[in-house]
C-alpha positions in Angstrom: 12.6 -42.1 36.4 9.2 -40.7 37.1 6.7 -40.1 34.4 6.1 -36.3 34.0 2.7 -35.0 34.7 0.4 -33.3 32.2 1.2 -29.9 33.8 4.9 -30.5 33.6 4.6 -31.4 29.9 2.5 -28.3 29.2 5.2 -26.1 31.0 7.9 -27.7 28.8 5.8 -27.1 25.7 5.3 -23.4 26.7 9.0 -23.0 27.3 9.9 -24.6 24.0 7.4 -22.4 22.1 8.9 -19.3 23.7 12.4 -20.5 22.7 11.2 -21.2 19.1 9.6 -17.8 18.8 12.8 -16.1 20.0 14.9 -18.1 17.6 12.4 -17.4 14.8 12.5 -13.6 15.5 16.3 -13.6 15.4 16.3 -15.5 12.1 13.7 -13.2 10.6 15.9 -10.2 11.5 18.8 -11.8 9.7 16.8 -12.6 6.6 15.3 -9.1 6.5 18.7 -7.5 6.8 20.0 -9.7 4.0 17.0 -9.0 1.7 17.1 -5.3 2.3 20.8 -5.1 1.6 20.3 -7.0 -1.7 17.4 -4.8 -2.7 19.4 -1.7 -2.1 22.6 -3.1 -3.7 20.7 -4.0 -6.9 18.2 -1.2 -6.9 15.2 -3.5 -7.1 11.7 -2.2 -7.2 8.6 -3.7 -5.5 7.4 -4.9 -8.9 10.7 -6.8 -9.5 10.6 -8.4 -6.1 7.0 -9.5 -6.6 5.3 -7.0 -4.3 3.3 -5.1 -6.9 0.2 -3.6 -5.3 -3.1 -5.2 -6.1 -6.6 -4.8 -5.0 -8.9 -1.8 -4.5 -6.3 0.5 -2.9 -3.8 -0.1 -5.7 -6.5 0.5 -8.3 -7.4 3.8 -6.7 -3.7 4.9 -6.7 -2.8 3.9 -10.2 -2.7 6.6 -12.7 -4.3 4.4 -15.3 -7.5 4.0 -13.2 -7.5 7.7 -12.3 -7.1 8.6 -16.0 -10.2 6.5 -16.9 -12.3 8.5 -14.4 -11.2 12.0 -15.6 -14.1 14.1 -17.0 -12.5 17.5 -16.8 -8.8 18.5 -17.3 -7.2 21.9 -16.9 -3.6 20.7 -17.3 -1.6 17.4 -17.0 -1.8 17.6 -13.2 -5.2 19.3 -12.7 -8.0 16.9 -13.4 -11.4 16.2 -11.9 -13.7 13.2 -12.3 -16.9 15.3 -12.1 -18.5 13.1 -9.5 -20.4 14.4 -6.5 -18.2 12.6 -4.0 -16.0 14.9 -2.0 -15.0 18.5 -2.6 -14.4 20.0 -6.0 -10.8 20.7 -6.7 -9.6 24.3 -6.1 -9.1 25.0 -9.8 -12.8 24.0 -10.5 -14.1 26.2 -7.7 -12.0 29.1 -8.9 -13.0 28.7 -12.5 -16.7 28.6 -11.6 -16.3 31.6 -9.3 -14.8 33.5 -12.2 -17.8 32.6 -14.3 -15.9 30.2 -16.5 -18.1 27.4 -18.0 -16.6 24.1 -16.6 -17.6 22.4 -19.8 -14.7 24.2 -21.4 -12.5 21.7 -19.6 -14.5 18.5 -20.4 -12.3 15.7 -21.8 -13.7 14.4 -25.1 
């Protein structure tokens, strides 16, 4: 039996890697289907599964961090941080246009 050449070995490696990736993809599909079914069956949340959001984006989206930045509040849903970044909320613009002192809404 002849010893395979370097190129032949590399071709075999490439073929095996392609097979491995194909098998891996199929296995992943099965695992995901199983996990999704169990999440749905038991009504699990991202926190329960261990996928709680962390990092800057999560901090921006959390109501606790938003609440810490509130300087003005018209209602439970209408708040404003009072910073110069971005546009003022519609309720602030309307209040100022109507001559209302925005300090009336300052959170103490």
